C-alpha positions as CSV (number, residue, x, y, z in Angstrom):
1,G,97.7,79.1,110.9
2,Y,97.3,82.3,108.9
3,N,94.2,81.8,106.9
4,T,92.0,81.2,109.8
5,T,93.7,84.0,112.0
6,T,93.0,86.2,108.9
7,E,89.3,85.3,108.6
8,I,88.5,85.7,112.1
9,L,90.2,89.0,112.5
10,S,88.5,90.4,109.4
11,F,85.0,89.1,111.1
12,N,86.0,91.3,114.7
13,K,85.5,88.6,116.7
14,P,87.3,87.8,119.9
15,A,89.8,84.9,119.7
16,M,91.9,83.0,121.7
17,I,94.6,81.7,120.0
18,V,97.3,78.8,120.5
19,P,99.5,78.8,118.4
20,R,102.2,76.0,116.8
21,V,105.4,76.7,118.4
22,S,107.7,73.9,116.8
23,P,109.2,72.9,114.6
24,R,108.8,76.5,113.5
25,K,108.1,79.5,115.6
26,E,106.4,81.8,112.9
27,Q,102.7,81.1,114.1
28,W,104.1,82.1,117.5
29,I,105.5,85.2,116.2
30,R,102.4,86.5,114.4
31,A,100.2,85.7,117.4
32,T,102.3,87.3,120.1
33,L,102.4,90.4,117.6
34,L,98.5,90.5,117.5
35,A,98.2,89.9,121.3
36,E,100.4,93.2,121.6
37,H,98.2,95.0,119.7
38,Q,95.0,93.5,121.7
39,L,93.2,91.7,118.5
40,V,93.7,88.5,120.4
41,T,94.5,86.4,123.4
42,C,97.3,84.3,123.1
43,V,98.3,81.2,124.9
44,H,101.4,79.1,124.5
45,P,100.7,75.2,124.1
46,E,102.1,74.4,127.1
47,Q,100.1,76.9,129.2
48,L,96.7,75.8,127.9
49,T,94.5,74.6,130.6
50,T,91.0,73.4,130.5
51,D,90.8,76.0,133.3
52,L,91.9,78.9,131.1
53,L,90.1,78.1,128.3
54,S,87.0,77.7,130.6
55,D,87.5,81.1,132.2
56,W,88.5,82.9,128.8
57,L,85.0,81.4,127.3
58,S,83.0,82.6,130.3
59,G,84.9,86.2,130.0
60,R,83.7,88.9,128.3
61,H,85.8,90.0,125.6
62,V,86.1,93.2,123.4
63,A,87.1,92.4,119.7
64,P,88.7,95.6,118.6
65,D,87.9,96.3,114.5
66,A,91.4,95.1,113.4
67,R,91.1,97.1,110.3
68,N,91.7,100.1,112.6
69,I,95.3,98.5,112.8
70,L,95.7,96.0,110.0
71,D,95.6,96.5,106.2
72,F,93.3,93.9,104.5
73,N,93.0,94.9,101.2
74,G,95.8,92.9,100.1
75,L,94.3,92.0,96.5
76,G,93.9,95.9,96.0
77,N,97.7,97.0,97.2
78,F,99.0,93.9,95.1
79,V,97.2,95.2,91.8
80,N,98.7,98.8,92.6
81,R,102.1,97.3,93.4
82,V,102.1,95.3,90.2
83,S,100.2,97.8,87.7
84,S,103.2,100.4,88.6
85,L,105.8,98.1,87.2
86,F,103.9,98.5,84.1
87,I,104.4,102.1,83.1
88,D,105.3,103.4,79.9
89,N,106.2,106.8,79.4
90,G,104.0,107.8,82.2
91,T,100.7,106.1,81.4
92,S,99.5,102.7,82.4
93,I,99.8,99.7,80.1
94,G,96.1,99.2,81.0
95,F,97.0,96.4,83.7
96,Q,93.7,95.4,85.3
97,A,92.6,92.5,87.9
98,E,89.6,90.9,88.7
99,A,88.8,89.6,92.0
100,V,88.5,85.8,91.5
């Protein structure tokens, strides 16, 4: 799913992703986009075979630095955007967030 994929990308590890394709295609869409950016290998579930998996596992894979392509600063971006909503006459109201 989304969280697992994000964790994998944050560690810059090669990954083969076999996303769910039904009942919704959300995982497939995200996985194919990541594959287009050469961040993961994406395999449709119907194309996954033991030979394909074995070949991939025995191959050499370079994991590109996903941080050069993706923004992993979600909390910081969220805080900045929400803070911008609390502007009073050009000064911040003092909204401050702590990581949980």
